[in-house]
C-alpha positions as CSV (number, residue, x, y, z in Angstrom):
1,M,-11.6,55.5,2.2
2,L,-12.7,52.0,3.3
3,V,-11.0,48.8,2.2
4,M,-12.6,45.4,3.3
5,I,-11.0,42.3,2.4
6,L,-12.8,39.2,2.6
7,E,-11.7,35.5,2.4
8,R,-13.9,32.3,2.2
9,V,-17.4,34.1,2.7
10,T,-20.3,33.4,0.7
11,P,-21.3,35.0,-2.8
12,S,-24.3,36.7,-1.0
13,L,-22.2,38.4,1.4
14,R,-19.8,39.7,-1.6
15,G,-22.9,40.8,-3.4
16,E,-24.3,42.6,-0.3
17,L,-21.1,44.4,-0.2
18,S,-21.1,45.3,-3.5
19,R,-24.0,47.6,-3.1
20,W,-22.1,50.1,-1.1
21,L,-18.3,49.4,-2.4
22,I,-16.6,48.4,-5.6
23,E,-14.9,45.2,-6.0
24,P,-11.7,45.5,-8.0
25,H,-10.4,41.9,-7.3
26,V,-12.2,38.8,-5.8
27,G,-12.7,39.5,-2.2
28,V,-11.5,43.2,-2.3
29,F,-13.8,46.0,-1.8
30,V,-13.0,49.8,-2.0
31,G,-15.3,52.7,-1.2
32,D,-15.8,56.1,0.7
33,V,-18.4,55.6,3.1
34,S,-19.8,57.2,6.3
35,A,-18.4,55.8,9.5
36,M,-22.3,54.6,10.2
37,V,-22.2,52.7,7.1
38,R,-18.6,51.5,7.9
39,D,-19.9,50.0,11.0
40,K,-22.8,48.3,9.7
41,L,-21.0,46.8,6.8
42,W,-18.5,45.2,9.7
43,E,-21.6,44.3,11.5
44,K,-22.9,42.6,8.5
45,C,-19.9,40.8,8.0
46,C,-19.1,39.6,11.5
47,A,-22.8,38.2,11.8
48,R,-22.2,36.0,8.2
49,L,-18.6,35.0,8.4
50,R,-19.1,31.2,9.3
51,S,-15.5,30.0,8.7
52,G,-14.5,33.1,6.7
53,A,-12.4,36.1,7.7
54,V,-12.8,39.8,7.1
55,I,-10.2,42.6,7.4
56,Q,-11.6,46.2,7.5
57,I,-9.0,49.3,7.0
58,W,-10.0,52.9,6.9
59,S,-8.6,56.2,7.0
60,T,-8.5,58.3,10.2
61,N,-6.4,60.8,11.9
62,N,-3.6,58.9,13.7
63,E,0.0,58.5,13.1
64,Q,-0.6,55.8,10.4
65,G,-3.4,57.5,8.7
66,F,-5.5,54.4,8.9
67,A,-7.1,51.9,11.4
68,M,-7.8,48.4,10.9
69,R,-9.9,45.5,12.6
70,A,-10.0,41.7,11.7
71,A,-12.4,38.9,12.3
72,G,-12.8,35.3,11.6
73,Q,-10.5,32.4,11.1
74,T,-7.2,34.0,9.4
75,D,-3.6,33.5,9.8
76,R,-2.8,36.9,10.7
77,A,-3.3,38.7,13.9
78,L,-3.4,42.5,14.3
79,V,-1.1,43.7,17.0
80,D,-0.8,47.2,18.5
81,F,2.5,48.2,19.2
82,E,2.7,51.7,21.4
83,G,-0.3,52.9,19.3
84,I,0.8,51.4,15.9
85,T,-1.1,48.6,14.5
86,L,1.2,45.9,13.0
87,V,0.2,42.7,11.4
88,R,2.0,39.6,13.0
89,I,2.4,36.3,10.8
90,P,3.3,33.3,12.8
91,W,6.4,31.9,12.1
92,A,6.0,28.2,10.7
93,K,7.8,25.5,12.1
94,K,10.0,23.4,9.8
95,E,9.3,19.7,10.2
96,G,11.7,17.8,12.3
97,A,12.7,21.3,14.0
98,S,13.1,21.5,17.4
């Protein structure tokens, strides 16, 4: 299983992904492809991101049952914590707070 989430990308890139995966919601693509196709789709997205972002999540044989990677300008960061991938969301400072 493969899930790709695209933010702020061109319609042509979304159209390219729709040849391999289905798009049940805007910018969310799901499918079951080989590792080679998964990596080629990742390369294509990274090459054509511009100011957008992409997150790729796929099934694999590890503790979590999946792996993920991200590229581009996003406010979330993937952090490896002793072999477990976590998502870090920056704490927003309130105005006037020290």
